[in-house]
Structure formats: structure tokens, C-alpha cells
N, C-alpha and C positions, 0 to 999 in steps of 0.2 A: 265847267260844262261837261268835260270828259267824265267826271265823277258821277254826274247825273245820269249820263248814258249808261255807265257801268252799273249804277244802282238799278236802273230800269231793267237792264238785261238780266241782272241777278234775280230780280223779282219775277221776271218773265220765266226764267229757267226754273225757279222754285215753283211757280204756278203751274208749270207743265209737267210736274212730277207724276201726277196720276195718268196723264195722257202718255207720258213716256213709258210708264209701267204697262199701260194698256196696249200700246202699239209696238214700241221699240223692243221690248223684251221678246215679243213674239217674232219680230223681224230678225233679231239676232239669233234666235233659235233656228230659224230657217237657214240663215247664212252659214252658221257654224255646224248645223246638223246635216245639211245636204252634201252629198259626195260629188255631185256633178250638176252642171247647168242643163236641165232638161225640162220637159213639160210639167212634171210633178213639182219641180222647184218654183216655176212661175205660178202654178195654181195655188200652192201654199202661200206664197207671197201675196197673191191677189186676194185671197180670203182674209188675210190679216189686215190688209189695207182697207177693205170694204167694211169689215166689222169694226174698224177703228174710226168710223164716221168720215173717212176720206172721200167716200162716194164712188159710184160705179164709173161714171165718165172720167173722173180724175184718175182713178185707179187704172182704167184701160189705157189712158194716155201715158201714164207713168210706165206701165209695163211695156207698151209698144216702144217707147223711147229707149228703155233699157235693152230690149232685144236688138234694136238697131245698133246701139253702142257696143254690145257684146260681140256682134258679128264684125263690126268695124275694127275693134281693138283685138279681136281674136282671143277673147278671154275664155279660160277653161274651168276655173274654180269659182264656186259660189261666193266665197269670201271676197273675191276681187270685185264683185258687183255692188258691194255696200256703198262705196263712194258714188257709184253711178246712180243709185237710188236717191242719195242725198242731193246730188246735182240736179236730177230730174225733178224732184219736188221743188227745189228752189226756182227752176225755170217755170214750173207750173204756177207758182205764186208771185212771180215777178210783177212789180207795179211799175208802169211806165212813168217817165218823167212828166208827161203831160197830165197825169192824174191830179196834179196840184196846181194847174194853171189858174184855178179860181183865186189863188192867193195873189196873183199878179193883176187882177182886174177887179172892178167894182162888181160885187157878187151878192147873190141871195142864196143862203144855204137853208134848205128845208129839211128838218129832222123829223123822221117818222118812225113808227114801230108800235108794237103791242104794249100793253101795260106791264110795268115791272122789269123792263129790260135795261133801264138806266138812261132814258132819253134826256131827262132834265139835267142830271149830273153831267152827261156828255156835252150838253149845250154849254154849261158853265166852263168845263175843261177846255173845250174847243175855243171858246171865246178867249180864254187865258192864253192859249197857244198863239192865236192870231194877234192878240194885244201885245204879246212879247215880240212879235215881228214888226211892231210899229204901226199896226193897222188901227184905224178908227172903227170900232165894232159897236153894233147896236143889237140888242136881243128883243125879239117879239114873243111875249108870253101868250101864245094862242091856245094853251091848255086851260080852258075856262071851266072844264067839267069836274076835274079832280079837286077835292077839297084841299085847300092850302097849297095848291100847285104854284100859284103866283108868288106866295111868300117864300117857298123853297127856291124858286128860280131867282127871286130878288136877292136872296142870300148868296147864291152862286155868282150873280152879276156883281155884287159887292166885292166878293173875293177876287174876281177877275179884273175888277176896276173898270167896268163898262156900264153904259146906260141901258135901260130897259123900258119898253113900251108894253103896258098891260091893259087888262079890261076887268070889269066886275065879274064876280063868279056867276056862271051861267050865261054870260054874254055870248053873242054870236062870234065864233072864232074867226070867221071871214072878215068881220068888222075890225078885229084887232090887227089882222094882217094888212088890211087897207090903211089903217092909221100908221102902222109901223113902216110900210113902204113909203108913204108920203113924208114921214119924219126922216127916213133915211136919205131921201132925195134932198130935202131941205137942209139937212145937216152935213151933206156931202160925206156920208158914211162910206167906208171902204167895203165893209162886210155886214150884211144883215142876216142874223141867225134866227130862224123861226122855230120855236118849240111848238109841238102839236100834242093834242090829247092822245093818250093811248087808246087804240081801237083794235078790236079783233079783226083779223084779216078776212074773216068769212062773213062780216056784217056789211051788207051792201049799202045801207043808208049812210053809214059812217065813211065808207070808202068814197061815196059820191061827194060827201062834204070835203074830203081831201082834194078831189078834183076841182071843186069850186074855189078853194083857196089858191090852187095852182093857176087857175084861170085869172084870178085877180092879180097875181104877181105878173103873169104874162102881159096883161093889159096895162097895168099901171107902171111897170118897170121893165119895158121890153128890151132895153139896152143892157140890162144887167146880165152877168154870167150866171147861169142857173146850175145849182148843185143840189141834188136830192140824195141825201144820205139816210140809209135805213140802219137803225140800231138793232143789233141781234145779240141775244144772250148766248154766250159760248157754251153754257151748260145744257142747252136744249138740244144740241146735236142736229139730227136731220130735220127736226121740227122747224128749226130756224130757216132752212131752205124753203119749206112750204110757205112760211110767212113772207119771205122775200119775193117769191113768185107772185103771190096775191097782191102785194103792195106794188109790185112792178107794173101791174095792169092799171093802177090808179095814178102812178107817178113814174116818170122815166128815171129809174134808179141809175145813179152815176158812181155810187160807192157804198161801202159798208163800214160801220163802226162796230167792231166786235168787242163786247164787254165781258166782264166777269171771267177772265182767263186765268185768274189767280186761284187755281185749285180745281179746275174742271178735268174730268177724265175724257171729255169729248172735244179736245182741242184740235183734233183732226178735221173738224168742220171748216176750219180756216182754209184748208187745202181744197176742200170740195167746192166752196163758194165760187172761187174764180172759174173753175171748169164748168160747174153746173149752171151758173147764172151769167157767166161772162161779165161779171161785175167785180172790180177789185176791192179787196180789203184795204181801206185807206188809213184807218186808225185802229189801235188796239188798246184796251184798258186792262190793267192788272191790279187795280186797287181803288180806294175811295178818295185819296187826296187829289188835289187839283193838278199835281204833276204826273199822275198815274195814267194819263192818256197821252199816247205818243203816235207819231206817224208809223205806219206798218213798214217793217223792214224784213223782206223775205229771208235775207241772209241770216240776220240775227234770230229770226223765229225758228228756222230749220236747225240752226246750230244749237239753239236752246232745247229744241225738241229731241235731237239726237245726241245731246251733250257732247257736241264737237268741240274739242279743245285745240287752241292754237299750238302748233309745233314750235315752241320757243327756241329749241336748239337749232332747228332747221332755219328759222328766221334769223338767228344770230349768225349762222354760217353764211347765209346769203348776204347779210349786211357786210360781213368782213370781206367777202369776195368782191362785192361791188366797190368797197372802199379801196381794195387793192387795184382794181381796174382803173380807178380814178386818180391814182398816184401819177403825177406828172413825170415824164422821163426826160433825161438830158443826154445828149450825145457827147462823148469825150473826144479828145483830140485824136485818139487812136481809132475812132469810129465805133467804139463800144457804147451800148446803151445802158444807162444805169438810172435808177429811180432817184427822185429827190429825197426820198426817205432814206436810201442807202447812204447818200452823201451826208445827211444829218447824223446818221448813226455812226459812220466812220469818223466824222469830224469830232464827235463826242468822245469816241474811244481813243483818239490820239493823245499821247501824254504831252502835257505842257511843261517843258523843261524849265521855262522862265519862272514858273509858279512855285518851284521848290526852293524858295528863298526863306531863310530862317529869320524871323524877326528878332528884335533886340531882346524882348522878354524871354523868348525861347532859348537864346544863346546863353543867358545867365543860368538856365536850368541844366545845362550840359557841362561836363568838365572838358578840359582842353583836349584830352586824348580822343574823346568822342567826336569833338568838332573836327579834329585832324582826320580821323578815320572817315567821317562823313564827307569832308572836303575831298579826300583822296578818291572816294567812290564816285563823287560827282565829276571830278576831272577825268577819271577813267571812262565814265559814261559819255562825257563830251567828246573824248578822243574817239571812242567807238562810233559815235554818231557821225563824226567827221569822216572817218575812214569808210564806214559802211552806212550809207543813207538807209533809213528805215523804209521798207517796202510797204506801200499801202495796199490793203486787201479790199477789193470791191466785190460786192455780191450783187448778182443780177437776177431779175425775175425772168424765168423761162417763159 
């Protein structure tokens, strides 16, 4: 499992290379080039963040948070602020634990978005994630307009190992949703995932149809937890925000699935979404395989964006210090405190005089004089040990 996470993080990091070149290179130039923390420093940093698709609101929040921390920590040099920037962006993108409450309840997940953003593939991948959690999942193929959309979704349902309810090409999408909702109730399904046709966010009639499907779900399945996820293409940058705003009028958005992050130069849009829309990014996709959709992790995303590497040496030293703190201590008769580790080490170092016994085979390999000499040395050692007992040396932790 750890290898899968590491593999996903590596792919995310590689996918953000263009974004890193677009944003982080400019940020580093500001931090290393500025001589002091002043208004010019903040203005240059603000310009780079905005042009990197992070958005005006998100940038303002990040800069204001940085200024507060600079004053609080009494920082003087621009380079000292880089870690503040990283921490501020992580806070900006943090996803609350309650964002995934739908996994714990009987839920209906509505997947919406424009054509070509990866809705159908996201449905299949999300179904696989939930199926892996032991959930009983059903897919509703309500995209009845696009040619072969049903066949494509059926293939993804087969890969995920879940059932699907569909309709004939050109059928009313609302009727498919109605059938799927009733099937989900009858089969006691944990999660119903509804795929919808791609529609332009500025087409009023199509958006009204979206509202109609939502009304059916509200009427037929009122006790179900509702989740409305919009799929956004990470390569479209600020245009993705416009789409989300329009779809938000037709459906109460609860989260974002951000796709095609494997190679975009506009990955900063992930930062902007949370601030601009107050809607969290819940899933992120970096490839075409069924494992390439994962829950969004702000820590991993920002670390991948800024190429933050774990300080292995520092972690090792901290581990050793913690180990030393946990060593049990024993009080001697004299009242001195020594560690259990010291006792073990000193016991190991003490010579075992009884063990210096020569076996019969070894005796035959030595001549008589050698044996006498060795015996004489042993007797001398025994006498010395009798006259002067060996002092044990104890070492104590300060």
C-alpha cells in the first residue's frame, strides 16, 4: 500500500514539473534576489502567484498570512519567508475530515462538468476507490447524448467490479436517474454514482435539465447523503473557475475532482479553487489507469509542487533522541541513576574468566611449555583478581 502511495506521489511530482517551472522558479528568484522584506518583495511575490493561476483571492490570503507571521516571528530576510509561503498554501488548501462523510453513509454522488474533462473515467475510478473500501456501489449512466458513452462507462464499471444502470441512446437522462435511484434502494446500495452528459456551463436549457435530475433524487431518495462533485480539467486554468461558478448555480457543489494534472503548467488552479469557490478539491487525477485517481492531500500536493524533500538526517537524529529518552533507568544502591542500556553494555564488556578453559583438542595442539606458561599467566591473573577486585565503570546519561 505504501508503494502505491509513493508511486502516486512520484507521478504527481512529475506531473507538476511544468507548474513548478512556471511558479516556483519565479518565487525562488524573488526569495533569493530580494535583499529585504519590504513592499517591493511582497508585490513581486504577489505578481508571480497571480500569474501562476493561484488566483487573486487566494494570493491575497496567502500574502496577508505571510505578513502576520513575519511580524510575529520578527523575520528580517526574504529567504526566511519561503517556508512560511509553503505553510500558508497548505493551510489554504487543507481539506477537512468531514469532506468525506459521504463514505460513511448511504449516498448519491452526482458527477457533473463540461465535455472532455474526464467525467466518465472519473466515475469509474471513484467507483473503484469506494469498492475497495468494501462499499456496494451502483453506477447510473445518465449520459445518453454522447455516442458510445454507455459502452465506455460499462467498461469502467467492469474494471471497477460494480453494477451499472443505463438507458438507450437519446433517452431522457432524468428517467435513467429515476430507475437508478429505485434500483439503489431495492438493492440496498451504499453509494450510487450518477454520470451525466457533458454540457456547456453557459447553456441554460442543459443546466435546467441538471436541476431536474437533482429534484428527482431529492424526491425519490430524500434520506440519502447528497454529494455533487464537479470535474474540472487542470489544464484549463482560470476557465475552470468560470465553469464551477456556473454549475454551482444549478447544483450545490460539495467538492471538486481535478483531472489531467499529469503535465499541466496551470496546476496552481488547485490552490485557487478552495479560496475562490469555497469548495474543496477532494480528488486529484494524474493519469489514465484506474489507480490514478486519489483523495486530495494538501501536504503531498504542496510538497510535490515545491519539491520539498524530507530531511532524512534530521528525522534520524530525532528518532535517536526519542529512543534515548525512552531508555528505562535503574537506581543503584548508592543512589546513582543508570540506564538499562549501560548495564547491558558493561555486562557485555566484563571478562568471563571461567570461559578461558582450553578444551582437550586445543591442548593437544600446544606443547608443554606453552601450557605451563599459559597456566602461570592464568594463576597470576586469578591472584591479581583476588587481591584487587576489578572496578566496574558505569556511564550515566546527563
